[in-house]
N, C-alpha and C positions, 0 to 999 in steps of 0.2 A: 571743316568736315570731312567727318570718317567716311571712306568711301569700301564697300566690301564688293566683291565681285567672286561669286563662283560659276564653275564652269567641270565639263566631263560626264554630265547626265547624261542617260539613255532611254534605248529598251533594247533590252538583253531576255538573255533567256533562263531558266534555271537552273544555278550550279557554273555560271559564268560569271566574268571578276568586271568591273569598274574603279578606275580612278577618279576620285574628285578634286577639282585643283579651289584654293579660296586665295584672292591676292586683296592685302590693305593696302590704302592709303589714307591719309591723313591723321593717322598718330604714327606712334614708333612698333613696329611690329613686332621687333625683337626683344621686345617686354612687357607683351601680351598675350594675354591667359588664348587660349583661344579656344571652339569648339565646335563640334557640327551636330545638334538638331535634323530632326526629319518629322513632318505632317504627314502621316496618308489620312487620304478624302474622309470624311466627317470626322476624323479622330484630333485630340488634340494637338498641339507640337511636342515631343518627344524627346528630352535627351540621347543623344548618339554616342558621344567620344568627347573629350577633354586632353587639352596640353597642355602644361603650361609654357613662358616663356624658354624654358633651359631645358624639356624635354626630358625632365626629371620624375614629375607628376605626369603622369597618363592614365587616363580614368577611362571604363566604357560600359557600357549599357550591359548587362548579362544578356541583355535578345540579338547582343551581336559579337561579345564578347569571342573571343576564339575564330572569329571569320573576319573582322574589319581591324587596321592596323591604321591610326594614328598617326602624323608626323610634320616635320615641320622643316622650312630650309629657310633662315632668318636673312640669309644674305640674300634671296630672292624675293622677299618681301609675303611667303607663300605659305598655306598650310596645304595637307594633302590629308585624302581619305581614301587609303583601298578597301574593296570592298571585293570578296572572295566567298564564293559558295553560296549565292547568291541566290534568295529565296522570293517567292511570292510575295510574301511578306512584308519583302521590304519594299515595295514599291511605296513614293511619297517623293515628296517634295524636299531637298535636302538644302539643309539654312548653315550659313556657316555667321559665326556669333566673335566678334571681338569684344576684350573688356580689360581690364583692370589688372581687375581681381579674378580667381576663380571665382567668389563666392558660392561655394555648393554646384557650381552651373545651374545657378536656378535662369528662369527664361526670363526674368523680370531686370538683366540687366546686358548691358553691355549693345555693342553696333550689328544692325541683321544687313544680310545681301537679303536680293531677291529669290534667289531660291536655284535649284538646277532642278527638274525631274528625270528623279529612274523608276523605269517601271520593270517589273520582272516578271514576264510569262513564265506560265506551268507549261 
């Protein structure tokens, strides 16, 4: 059984930074395509960033490009999301997803964690 756990969320002010972490067990992390999604209150879950198993393929949504950085450490079975210059509109529950192939980072595939809350005050 795949187990995905996110951590690192919190309450910050606009302009601050946060780093989220995601650990995976129950599947081979080093060959998994990993991604971050987020869901704001009253909105659908949306793609934030994705990274292939070798860190060569990296994709960002336009909303976070230039501010967020996705990375992974296969030796630690952990993926990260460094979030800089946070804005109130970044407020959401952030979810980690683990899958075999990117599949255009569709939310219909992969295993999910329970999410970590990020709140950005103005």
